Steps between C-alpha positions, in 0.01 A plus 500: 500500500215315666263650755271200535595422862678823585177696444337335800792585730564848368282694745652327800851564374415865428304574817756760609500682165418872537172489307355788701800709399429442130138604545596809701769594247264474202220693670734782603647530151160503333409798717834666426458459124128585507367172366135463595410188300469167681535241220813304593672216315716282725748332266674182618251505786602159633269380775312829492609633837543853370201470266277429800653777709454758224142384442425544870635856468237578236691432179341315210765232459585259219771240557724335241752222555665227295444228760161328510578367847581845635175629351303217657627611841426864415143425391428300814642780713285764329186288535571446869512878543179546300681689224431487128847512343546370145821300460655408166775255408723702268861595435553860612717560193206413271182640650184491295126534537498756780361849531728791588588558865580802717778315679719203414733344756763227488581452865717274717795502254294289259654679202832337591361162393509607135798338336594731214526864397223441249262370766547814710464729198182322388358520852557875511338544158210273593445695822510829310237371257269401787516829689272797455669826402656637816485159668770396745732199471667367817761228529778401738810292434798357680803726484831393349635495856233260623555255215880500524562548874189377680401202283788358293700227676279521807294234676180545700315247713174461687429223749145478630316190615265492202717673238872532435708611206856531378552790259827540310566786258752500217602739227292456184631488145388854416648816654340602833299180526460236768368145519325395820502127570240417765424168665184486711407240760130509584338292773215273392283505809324175409814290457729697729764495227661788314456546127783664310469711189751718322471835323736697278431874478683741272519874551676772307532873551646798314661834582262781592597690187404205278151475649464876460595489132259215426217685673561813296525297178161344581347848524500557875590815687722391789372671815703354782764246599537412866612215722381280783161670555675827581466831321868509418722420206659153486823464691791261443348236730132556425331165440164581337466766231161660425409660168194719443415618150204658318357420160549789267217541247590349164535756221 
């Protein structure tokens, strides 16, 4: 998928995302699990919105993303805030060249963009290898319910004067996957005309038990599974599932 143009609209499209809730959630859980270190790796950091927010909360943040355009936005955002955040263009399933961290997070359902079992497994192993002993690994994913009942065969639209989109979602080829077809219409203020560009985004999720097994196989101790920013177990219609695990020392 391409993020060349989408990257520069992403923050506007995501302006209602509960970023403060992610920060609050992580901070509360670090206290709960007695993690005092502040070195945080933000995997699939996108435009760096959470990277910047964590840095402003006193964390020493490193951001990684596969999209150079997303990272360009993230770097500009950090510089505007006067923050020194190193950003790296890398695949989260194949990290290399980094020190170990106290905390690793894959937020905003970014893990769902991985297209195969192997990609998820490699990401868990790569995250394990880049955590200090006792370090904490956070990630959140779309639930099976959200993929099948909220997204598949649904259409979403936005009509603003300067930006509109048509978003259609269809079942993907793999189990529990969805393809999002998006057409954007962006006003060119100089010409007064709208430019159109199209995006195809693929997401896939797995049962809670499958994620749990892969985490344990990677060497993690699974600490907690919850849903929708609440301290409760996932329910049948929960939409966002949170996993918190700890790196067990290698023998």
